[in-house]
TORVEXDREN-384272 format. One line per field, with one value per residue (C-alpha): x, y negated, z negated; residue in one letter; residue number from 1. Coordinates in Angstrom, 3 decimals. Each point is the difference from the previous one (the first is absolute). Layout:
u <- c(X_...)
v <- c(Y_...)
w <- c(Z_...)
aa <- c(A_...)
i <- c(NUM_...)
//
This chain:
u <- c(-88.556_1.264_0.657_-1.594_2.102_1.784_0.424_2.726_1.817_0.514_1.345_3.878_1.342_3.163_1.896_-0.748_1.280_3.229_0.598_-0.505_2.489_2.506_-0.182_0.229_3.054_1.735_-0.815_1.378_3.220_0.567_-0.627_2.406_2.743_-0.494_0.436_2.525_2.412_-1.416_-3.545_-1.386_1.526_-1.914_-0.480_0.691_-2.511_0.990_-1.532_1.057_-2.800_-2.517_-1.046_0.472_-3.629_-2.003_0.093_-2.019_-2.634_-2.516_-2.424_-2.440_-2.649_1.125_-3.000_-1.715_-1.533_-1.573_-2.638_0.293_0.965_2.664_1.330_2.863_1.737_-0.401_1.382_2.905_0.673_0.152_2.304_2.574_-0.473_1.032_3.214_0.869_-0.466_2.588_2.533_-0.794_-0.770_2.845_2.188_2.141_0.881_2.995_-0.128_-0.309_0.027_-2.902_-2.467_-1.112_-2.876_1.110_3.556_-0.940_-2.688_1.354_-2.149_-3.211_0.806_-1.588_3.167_-0.620_-3.230_-2.144_-3.354_-2.609_-1.654_-1.814_1.692_-1.408_1.496_-1.060_-3.455_-0.674_0.306_1.889_1.686_3.542_3.013_0.769_-3.345_-1.090_3.222_-1.247_-1.788_3.092_1.747_-2.895_0.266_3.879_-0.658_-2.700_2.290_2.888_-1.828_-1.198_3.670_1.212_2.260_1.075_-1.872_2.656_-2.515_-3.709_-2.490_-3.629_-2.455_-1.313_-3.502_-1.810_-1.561_-3.229_0.708_3.918_2.436_0.733_-3.030_2.060_3.168_1.468_0.612_3.309_0.302_2.940_1.173_3.143_2.365_-0.370_-2.986_1.225_-0.718_3.087_0.519_2.636_0.564_3.076_-0.554_0.131_-3.221_-1.663_-2.715_-2.452_-2.582_-2.458_-3.316_-2.511_-3.249_-1.506_2.313_3.302_1.887_3.162_2.087_3.077_1.931_2.705_1.510_-0.039_-2.092_2.483_-1.094_-3.179_0.404_-2.383_-1.697_-0.807_-3.543_-1.253_-2.394_-3.619_-0.609_-1.176_-3.542_-0.148_-2.606_0.180_0.278_-3.378_0.813_3.362_0.744_-2.424_-3.026_0.385_-2.233_2.444_0.591_0.971_3.189_2.951_1.080_-3.227_0.560_-2.535_1.990_3.283_-0.961_-3.033_-0.526_-2.446_-1.977_1.301_-0.024_2.817_0.645_1.829_3.219_1.347_3.596_0.705_2.845_-0.114_-3.503_-1.747_-3.270_-1.653_1.078_-0.809_-3.612_-0.278_1.357_-2.168_-2.979_0.845_0.922_-2.301_-0.129_2.764_2.500_3.574_1.864_3.776_1.348_3.571_-0.943_-2.786_0.023_-2.682_1.957_3.428_-1.381_1.401_-2.470_1.667_-1.163_-3.333_-2.113_-3.577_-0.303_-3.577_-1.308_-0.837_3.268_3.353_2.941_3.551_3.062_3.568_1.301_3.614_0.754_-1.579_2.005_3.124_-0.891_-0.898_3.489_1.687_-1.472_0.994_3.709_-0.521_0.724_-2.859_0.518_1.821_0.402_0.963_-3.277_-2.150_1.746_-0.406_-3.912_-0.549_1.730_-2.005_-3.025_0.847_0.547_-3.505_-1.328_1.746_-1.397_-3.517_0.504_0.799_-3.183_-2.504_-2.392_-0.413_-3.652_0.534_-1.493_0.148_2.568_0.159_3.691_1.841_2.045_3.512_-0.648_-1.243_2.982_1.552_-3.261_-0.191_3.503_-0.723_-2.908_-2.544_-2.487_-0.288_-3.572_-1.139_-1.990_1.560_-0.430_2.829_0.041_1.884_2.279_2.118_0.808_0.999_3.795_0.229_-1.858_1.444_3.523_-0.931_-1.280_3.155_2.205_-1.875_0.579_3.748_0.445_-1.690_1.867_3.731_1.190_-2.083_1.766_-3.152_-2.071_2.043_1.725_-2.101_-2.116_-1.445_1.262_-1.537_-1.202_-2.108_-1.238_-1.457_-1.179_-2.324_-1.129_-1.024_-1.647_-2.010_-1.027_-1.787_-1.401_-3.728_-0.614_2.871_-1.265_1.303_-1.139_2.868_-1.758_3.030_0.699_-3.650_-0.136_3.054_-1.939_-3.416_-2.833_1.962_0.493_-2.261_0.118_-0.256_-0.504_2.757_-0.569_0.013_1.619_-2.075_1.905_-1.246_-0.256_2.628_-1.043_1.951_1.312_3.339_3.488_2.496_1.637_-0.860_0.199_1.411_-1.454_2.934_3.738_1.603_0.857_-0.003_-2.897_-2.242_0.739_2.388_1.978_-3.319_-0.196_3.507_-1.348_-2.683_0.646_-1.637_0.942_-0.196_-0.201_0.327_-0.992_2.263_3.628_1.404_2.259_1.133_3.690_1.464_-3.492_-0.034_-1.630_-2.702_-2.487_-0.052_-1.107_-3.289_-2.468_-3.614_-0.774_1.226_-2.972_-2.685_1.632_0.891_-1.301_-0.218_1.345_2.106_0.655_1.367_0.762_1.132_-0.843_-2.420_-2.080_-1.317_-0.688_-1.380_1.216_-1.476_-3.346_0.641_0.721_-3.370_-1.855_1.449_-0.982_3.701_-0.130_2.228_1.891_0.863_0.882_-2.433_2.381_-0.936_-3.255_-1.937_-4.003_-1.795_-0.275_-0.714_3.371_1.888_1.675_1.727_2.959_2.731_3.320_1.051_-2.824_1.279_2.458_-2.637_-1.660_2.289_-1.345_-2.224_-2.532_-0.327_-0.215_-2.861_-1.801_0.362_0.053_-2.838_-2.578_1.484_0.487_-3.704_-1.127_1.887_-1.688_-3.460)
v <- c(162.677_-2.395_1.331_-1.327_-2.350_1.662_-1.130_-2.779_1.794_3.035_-2.319_-0.395_-2.808_-2.189_1.481_3.681_-1.310_-1.377_3.182_1.817_-2.306_0.485_3.903_0.185_-2.532_2.507_2.843_-1.742_-1.003_3.612_1.482_-2.423_0.656_3.793_-0.320_-2.716_0.965_3.714_-0.406_0.980_-2.094_-2.076_1.767_-1.518_-0.533_2.036_1.224_3.386_2.391_-2.048_3.025_2.558_1.881_-1.280_2.438_-2.035_-2.570_-1.827_-2.933_-2.113_-2.742_-3.570_-1.863_1.901_-3.120_-2.369_-1.591_-3.780_-0.119_2.448_-0.722_-2.386_2.546_2.691_-2.279_-0.694_3.876_0.344_-2.905_1.739_3.219_-1.622_-1.377_3.246_1.857_-2.200_0.933_3.776_0.606_1.640_1.175_3.077_2.011_2.342_3.431_0.186_-3.776_-1.297_-2.311_-2.612_-2.093_-3.074_0.319_-0.288_-2.415_-2.460_-2.247_-1.171_-3.921_-2.976_-0.630_3.095_-0.906_2.217_-1.395_0.802_3.026_2.633_1.910_2.723_-0.836_1.125_1.056_-3.108_-1.059_-3.184_-2.492_0.135_-0.722_2.975_1.826_2.720_1.904_3.043_0.739_0.160_2.173_2.359_0.726_0.266_2.713_2.013_-0.097_1.078_3.050_0.860_-0.202_2.242_-2.601_0.336_-2.394_-1.625_-2.429_-0.693_-1.718_0.024_-3.050_-0.606_-0.067_1.863_-2.152_1.937_1.475_-0.649_2.693_-0.240_2.378_2.582_-0.752_-1.415_-3.575_-1.635_-3.153_-2.329_-2.919_-1.784_1.274_3.020_1.702_1.014_2.646_2.218_2.888_1.846_2.724_2.148_-1.158_-3.476_-1.415_-3.442_-2.002_-2.023_-2.283_-1.949_-1.807_0.186_-2.276_2.239_2.465_0.461_2.979_1.618_2.707_1.854_1.424_2.496_2.321_2.818_0.297_2.248_2.373_-1.455_-0.467_1.149_-3.058_0.321_0.343_-3.397_0.010_-0.862_-3.757_-1.398_-1.311_-3.571_-2.737_-1.506_-3.610_-1.510_-2.149_-2.493_-2.756_-2.226_2.012_1.483_-2.626_-0.119_-3.729_-0.532_1.859_-2.253_2.081_-0.821_-2.202_-2.373_-0.643_-0.955_-1.190_-0.019_2.714_-0.623_2.937_0.678_2.610_-1.096_-2.365_-0.030_-1.491_-1.388_0.353_-2.269_-1.501_-1.538_-1.183_1.531_-1.671_3.482_1.153_-3.200_0.260_3.882_-0.628_-2.897_2.028_2.830_-1.944_-0.056_-2.396_0.431_1.487_-1.068_-1.128_-0.123_-2.209_-1.105_-3.760_-2.335_-0.585_-2.855_-1.832_0.383_-0.240_3.195_1.717_3.235_0.284_-1.636_2.841_-0.984_1.025_0.484_-2.700_2.589_2.156_-0.788_-1.073_1.132_-1.557_0.867_-3.645_0.145_3.538_-1.078_-3.311_2.053_2.427_-2.683_-1.679_3.217_1.167_-3.443_1.047_3.484_0.818_0.027_3.790_3.054_2.263_-2.747_-1.862_3.241_1.067_-3.452_-0.046_3.356_-1.225_-3.132_2.291_1.860_-2.895_-1.452_3.391_0.067_-3.538_1.086_3.237_-1.989_-2.026_2.883_0.796_3.526_-0.554_-0.097_3.113_-0.717_-1.762_-1.427_-0.274_-1.599_2.883_-1.396_0.135_3.394_2.567_-2.375_0.145_3.845_0.489_-2.366_2.422_-3.030_1.878_3.071_0.292_-2.482_-0.021_-2.012_-1.384_-1.147_-2.969_1.480_-2.638_2.342_3.591_2.312_-0.009_3.535_-0.725_-3.243_1.590_2.784_-2.439_-2.077_3.302_0.888_-3.469_0.083_3.202_-1.565_-2.984_0.804_-3.364_-1.840_-1.445_-0.467_3.271_1.972_-2.505_0.828_2.797_-0.032_2.340_3.432_-0.537_-3.070_1.532_3.007_-2.190_-1.963_3.362_1.406_-3.299_0.090_3.359_-0.840_-3.171_-0.573_-2.394_-0.988_-3.383_-1.504_-1.831_1.551_2.637_2.375_0.151_0.746_2.472_1.707_0.393_1.062_0.433_-1.687_-3.380_-2.983_-1.871_-3.583_-2.500_-2.166_-3.719_-1.686_-3.533_-3.007_-1.402_-1.709_2.205_-1.028_-2.207_1.200_3.361_0.969_-0.450_2.591_0.999_2.664_-0.960_2.555_-1.686_1.104_0.397_2.196_3.056_3.554_0.655_-2.475_1.885_-2.515_2.962_0.898_-3.417_0.084_1.304_-2.710_-1.729_-3.172_-3.048_1.015_-2.688_1.111_-1.930_1.339_-0.841_3.352_1.823_3.440_-1.277_1.267_0.420_-1.190_-3.604_0.794_-2.589_-3.435_-1.604_-1.541_-1.380_-0.034_-2.245_2.736_2.279_-2.220_-0.014_3.693_2.502_2.505_0.955_3.373_1.960_3.536_0.334_2.905_-1.863_-2.854_-0.157_-3.652_-0.814_-3.343_-1.947_2.652_-0.489_-3.646_0.739_1.897_-2.803_-2.520_2.325_1.195_3.670_2.091_3.400_1.659_3.585_1.924_-0.571_-3.727_0.937_-2.514_0.097_0.795_-3.184_-0.601_-1.732_2.781_2.719_2.875_1.139_2.973_-1.534_1.316_-2.027_-3.536_-0.202_0.587_-3.065_-1.809_2.429_-1.874_2.679_0.243_-3.744_0.099_2.721_-1.576_-3.929_-1.243_1.963_-0.690_-3.880_-0.202_1.848_-2.497_-2.814_1.186)
w <- c(-92.308_-2.592_-3.463_-2.994_-2.231_-2.876_-3.558_-0.042_-2.590_2.600_2.616_0.726_-1.676_0.548_-3.055_1.424_3.422_-1.815_-1.835_3.350_1.903_-2.813_0.138_3.776_-0.371_-2.329_2.225_2.993_-1.684_-1.265_3.521_1.639_-2.592_0.263_3.877_0.226_2.624_0.169_1.282_3.370_3.011_2.597_3.382_3.389_2.856_3.174_3.265_-0.966_-0.101_1.744_2.266_-2.585_-1.028_-2.707_-3.001_-2.321_0.521_-2.048_0.566_-1.640_0.778_-0.816_-0.406_-2.781_-1.711_2.281_-1.845_0.067_-3.559_-0.035_3.360_-0.977_-2.177_2.662_2.682_-2.298_-0.588_3.589_0.608_-2.678_2.027_3.036_-1.662_-1.663_3.171_1.792_-3.034_0.521_3.587_1.840_-3.111_0.626_-3.096_0.058_-1.428_-3.627_-0.574_-2.163_1.392_-2.840_0.826_-2.115_0.995_3.727_-0.394_-2.620_-2.325_1.296_-0.130_1.630_1.992_1.777_0.811_-2.191_-1.204_-2.487_0.308_-1.848_-2.781_-2.428_-3.427_-3.448_1.693_1.717_3.766_-0.440_2.249_0.038_2.396_2.074_-1.022_2.294_0.684_-1.716_3.068_1.928_-2.938_-0.047_3.841_-0.418_-2.810_2.171_3.025_-2.044_-1.145_3.296_1.355_-2.844_-1.763_-3.445_-2.280_-2.337_-1.862_0.310_-2.366_0.107_-0.628_-3.389_1.274_2.586_2.907_1.282_3.309_-0.080_0.394_-3.727_-0.475_1.906_-1.805_3.315_-1.245_-0.739_-2.117_-0.430_-2.029_0.489_-0.483_-2.588_1.345_3.341_2.799_0.972_2.265_1.957_2.452_1.185_3.496_1.658_0.323_1.475_-1.728_2.086_-1.699_1.981_0.235_2.965_-0.207_-2.608_-1.489_-1.818_1.346_-1.424_1.938_-0.812_2.963_0.110_2.578_-2.384_-3.130_-1.802_-2.704_-1.578_-3.521_-2.774_-1.132_-3.957_-0.734_-1.438_-2.976_0.862_-0.229_-3.279_0.422_-1.088_0.330_3.378_0.721_1.640_2.953_-0.122_-2.087_2.058_-0.398_-3.689_-1.519_-2.887_0.344_-3.634_0.953_0.418_3.043_1.790_3.109_-1.325_-2.958_1.984_3.767_2.318_2.354_2.896_1.319_3.516_2.804_1.792_2.850_3.579_0.736_3.263_0.345_3.123_2.219_3.223_0.840_3.147_0.703_0.738_-3.661_-1.469_1.119_-0.940_-3.568_-0.672_1.115_-2.340_-3.017_-3.114_-2.848_-2.572_2.560_0.088_3.021_0.082_2.818_0.667_-0.698_0.340_3.782_-0.109_-2.709_1.698_3.481_0.794_2.575_-0.039_-3.840_0.096_-1.099_-0.813_-3.813_-0.958_-2.442_-2.709_0.510_-2.070_2.008_-0.638_1.614_0.648_0.676_-0.882_1.107_3.423_0.259_-0.713_2.864_2.203_-0.719_0.535_3.100_1.521_-0.454_1.612_3.640_2.427_0.515_-1.360_-2.838_-2.396_0.484_-0.384_-3.095_-1.564_0.964_-1.524_-3.211_-0.013_0.330_-2.977_-2.289_0.899_-0.793_-3.313_-0.822_0.743_-2.097_-3.196_0.271_0.945_-2.815_-1.234_0.443_3.961_1.415_3.809_2.293_3.214_1.227_2.685_1.721_-0.544_-3.704_-0.045_-0.367_-2.426_-2.085_0.320_-1.161_-2.935_-0.954_0.278_2.052_-2.339_-1.533_2.493_3.189_2.872_3.522_2.253_2.417_2.946_1.570_1.922_0.640_-2.820_-0.411_0.882_3.398_0.494_-0.045_2.200_2.636_-0.454_0.451_3.053_1.393_-0.756_1.719_3.003_0.063_-1.873_1.456_-2.600_-2.930_-2.106_0.198_-2.106_-2.245_-3.157_-1.593_-3.473_-2.778_0.247_-3.517_0.686_3.307_-2.217_-2.705_2.723_1.633_-3.566_-0.666_3.298_-0.534_-3.115_1.101_0.533_3.020_2.287_1.274_3.321_2.994_1.947_2.404_0.452_-3.727_-0.539_2.424_-1.487_-3.244_1.302_-2.314_-2.852_1.719_-0.567_3.152_-0.144_2.988_0.964_-0.432_3.372_-0.213_0.947_3.021_3.290_3.117_2.322_3.035_2.767_1.427_-1.367_1.849_1.133_-3.242_-2.601_-3.600_-2.750_-3.383_-2.054_-0.312_2.764_-2.257_0.624_-2.287_1.936_3.267_1.621_1.776_1.647_1.781_1.427_3.310_0.258_3.139_-1.073_-2.407_-3.571_-2.801_-3.689_-3.090_-2.903_-0.332_-1.549_2.197_0.644_0.235_3.169_1.819_3.663_0.506_2.443_-1.716_-1.072_-3.319_-0.256_-2.429_-0.693_2.925_2.131_-1.166_1.486_3.404_0.071_2.656_-2.924_-3.228_-0.127_-3.105_0.417_-3.580_-1.847_-3.386_-0.235_-3.207_0.220_3.674_-0.730_3.273_2.069_-1.630_0.688_3.664_0.424_-1.803_2.387_3.074_0.814_1.047_-2.438_0.958_-2.848_-1.686_-2.026_-2.814_-0.235_-1.625_1.918_0.295_3.163_1.985_3.985_0.218_-1.578_1.778_-1.820_1.987_-0.399_-0.575_3.685_1.447_-0.887_2.712_2.677_-1.071_2.611_2.573_2.427_0.307_-3.955_-0.225_2.401_-1.846_-3.371_-0.045_2.269_-2.018_-3.360_0.681_1.143_-3.009_-2.118_1.590_-0.082)
aa <- c(M_K_A_E_P_R_D_P_S_E_L_P_G_R_F_Q_S_L_V_F_H_G_K_T_G_L_L_R_L_R_R_G_M_M_E_W_G_E_G_P_G_R_H_P_F_A_E_T_G_V_D_S_P_V_I_G_E_A_R_A_K_L_W_T_Q_V_S_D_A_E_F_P_L_T_A_G_K_V_E_N_L_R_I_S_A_Q_A_L_H_G_L_V_I_P_P_S_E_I_F_S_F_W_R_Q_L_G_R_T_T_R_G_K_G_Y_T_V_G_R_E_L_R_E_G_C_M_I_P_N_R_G_G_G_L_C_Q_V_T_G_L_L_Y_Q_A_A_L_E_A_G_L_E_I_V_E_R_H_E_H_S_R_L_V_P_G_S_M_G_E_K_N_L_D_A_T_V_F_W_N_Y_V_D_L_R_F_R_A_P_F_Q_W_R_L_E_V_E_L_D_A_S_E_L_I_V_R_I_K_A_D_R_P_G_K_V_R_Q_I_A_V_L_P_D_P_V_V_R_E_A_P_S_G_D_C_L_T_C_N_Q_T_E_C_F_R_H_P_S_A_V_S_S_H_A_P_A_Q_G_H_S_A_F_L_L_D_A_R_W_P_E_F_D_H_W_C_A_G_H_S_R_D_G_D_H_W_F_V_P_M_D_G_H_R_F_K_K_R_N_Y_S_W_R_I_P_A_K_A_K_G_H_H_A_T_L_P_T_L_L_R_S_F_R_Q_R_R_L_P_A_Q_G_A_V_R_Q_K_A_L_L_N_A_D_R_K_L_A_E_H_Y_R_K_Q_L_S_P_E_C_R_H_L_V_I_S_Q_N_L_L_P_H_L_W_L_M_G_V_L_G_G_R_T_F_D_V_L_M_E_R_W_P_L_E_E_L_Q_R_R_L_N_E_A_A_R_R_H_P_E_S_S_T_L_G_D_F_R_A_A_P_G_L_V_R_M_E_S_E_A_L_A_R_A_G_K_L_I_T_P_H_R_A_I_A_K_H_F_G_H_R_A_W_L_L_D_W_E_M_P_E_V_E_T_R_S_E_E_G_G_G_H_F_F_L_P_C_S_P_L_G_R_K_G_I_Y_D_L_K_D_L_D_E_R_L_V_V_L_G_R_A_R_E_G_D_S_E_E_F_F_R_Q_G_D_L_N_D_L_N_S_A_R_A_V_V_L_P_A_W_I_E_H_Q_P_R_L_A_L_R_A_L_A_M_G_V_P_V_F_A_T_D_E_C_G_L_P_E_H_P_L_L_T_I_L_D_R_K_E_F_A_S_L_S_D_A_K_K_K_Q_E_L_F_P_T_R_I_A_V_G_R_S)
i <- c(1_2_3_4_5_6_7_8_9_10_11_12_13_14_15_16_17_18_19_20_21_22_23_24_25_26_27_28_29_30_31_32_33_34_35_36_37_38_39_40_41_42_43_44_45_46_47_48_49_50_51_52_53_54_55_56_57_58_59_60_61_62_63_64_65_66_67_68_69_70_71_72_73_74_75_76_77_78_79_80_81_82_83_84_85_86_87_88_89_90_91_92_93_94_95_96_97_98_99_100_101_102_103_104_105_106_107_108_109_110_111_112_113_114_115_116_117_118_119_120_121_122_123_124_125_126_127_128_129_130_131_132_133_134_135_136_137_138_139_140_141_142_143_144_145_146_147_148_149_150_151_152_153_154_155_156_157_158_159_160_161_162_163_164_165_166_167_168_169_170_171_172_173_174_175_176_177_178_179_180_181_182_183_184_185_186_187_188_189_190_191_192_193_194_195_196_197_198_199_200_201_202_203_204_205_206_207_208_209_210_211_212_213_214_215_216_217_218_219_220_221_222_223_224_225_226_227_228_229_230_231_232_233_234_235_236_237_238_239_240_241_242_243_244_245_246_247_248_249_250_251_252_253_254_255_256_257_258_259_260_261_262_263_264_265_266_267_268_269_270_271_272_273_274_275_276_277_278_279_280_281_282_283_284_285_286_287_288_289_290_291_292_293_294_295_296_297_298_299_300_301_302_303_304_305_306_307_308_309_310_311_312_313_314_315_316_317_318_319_320_321_322_323_324_325_326_327_328_329_330_331_332_333_334_335_336_337_338_339_340_341_342_343_344_345_346_347_348_349_350_351_352_353_354_355_356_357_358_359_360_361_362_363_364_365_366_367_368_369_370_371_372_373_374_375_376_377_378_379_380_381_382_383_384_385_386_387_388_389_390_391_392_393_394_395_396_397_398_399_400_401_402_403_404_405_406_407_408_409_410_411_412_413_414_415_416_417_418_419_420_421_422_423_424_425_426_427_428_429_430_431_432_433_434_435_436_437_438_439_440_441_442_443_444_445_446_447_448_449_450_451_452_453_454_455_456_457_458_459_460_461_462_463_464_465_466_467_468_469_470_471_472_473_474_475_476_477_478_479_480_481_482_483_484_485_486_487_488_489_490_491_492_493_494_495_496_497_498_499_500_501_502_503_504_505_506_507_508_509_510_511_512_513_514_515_516_517_518_519_520_521_522_523_524_525_526_527_528_529_530_531_532_533_534_535_536_537_538_539_540_541_542_543_544_545_546_547_548_549_550_551_552_553_554_555_556_557_558_559_560_561_562_563_564_565_566_567_568_569_570_571_572_573_574_575_576_577_578_579_580_581_582)
//
């Protein structure tokens, strides 16, 4: 409920604010001089202690003020918590060394991404850059108490917010740089700070808790008048701090953002059907304007579009200079994904509460902390990196003669980031049958879009058609014993692979007896779909993710060599081709 307006003489004034800033400036200077060269140090990030037991944990709800009027400052608070979590998560503090919140975090500046959030100052919930960090310091304090750490410095709030931990004397306020939170332990410990969709979570881990120190008994909190709502709803419109006096804040309850890369027609239709008015779409470039079909997403008329034109043009230029295959290319592509994700992150509004993300951007956004405090769905374009690399390893063991199956693996950290993000995701959206089956009930299965092509007018000739480059992951070694003519489409090669095929083009698809695709990895089988639409029989592995179709036969890889067997051909082709002509 809104508070009644107070007498103007009781409201904070500009002179009072100047006095406050003057005092705080002197206090900051004093603390800086006192600790010059002798204050607590900054601690490194490390993997040490990841599997250690949790000895202290605290958590709190993120979205505690979600009315239309108060939502903007609450969203700003959550954004500030995302950034601070990135600066704290994974710290390892040596024995007896002091952890200092401000020394570790640094000042909350615009350049670091901090935005305007809720801050309790002089009895008022006001908008301030970096506001809301007291939620993380309060949880740090509570986790430190549970873990038995020695509290070196802690300060309580000037006012008690009803229902807050301050009523239990478990809060901890901070103000750069002289109001700090500090603690230490006689043993090494690890700090983890993360946000899930609804909570802020702080954990302290250590292999041995050591001797639990006696915590000084804190005095009972001083009961003071509590603020009513925040600066957007206090109804003190005459106050110079009130947002109406400095800027306009439109009521909002958040929007969704679509963080997209290459367009798939199936994803385009799904996103357009699930977008609401006011949502934000992030696409690499305006594909319609630049006539780039690969980026021609259909952004709804009442959605706001964002583009990354320059980074996308640079990415395209660099990709043209890359080799067609190999580790160099794959590393460059991952780095390009990271840069696009970073570009999107900088434009993302704090008021975005839900994301739809192209899979190639997912691990990078997770590592950047963008997904904390938000729900998100993923457009699954490929196998997860962990599963993808498992399948490539299996193929490499089966075909050690391949020069490409083992040439690149993503960094373990990136693989872990993607696995963690997928575990937290909501819907996993894909038209790929095998990937959808892998995720079970969590998958949202889409229909593949069948291309509009003319049905071929005559029966196929004597050759089989491989609609891709003859590479190990596409199953080329499973076709070596095919005693028939094999025509391939792509031009990339395994290097020293035996030439048991000839180079073809798309005209060979129309005249083929059948398409063969014994792939270990096939994420987007567009030419196989085209063949089915034309009436060309397709023989493929289950890994191709194709939909059920009367002209589709799923084979085990060992069965592809039998396609040249007369009896097998008699069993398969007459019936299949007759169905295609009906």
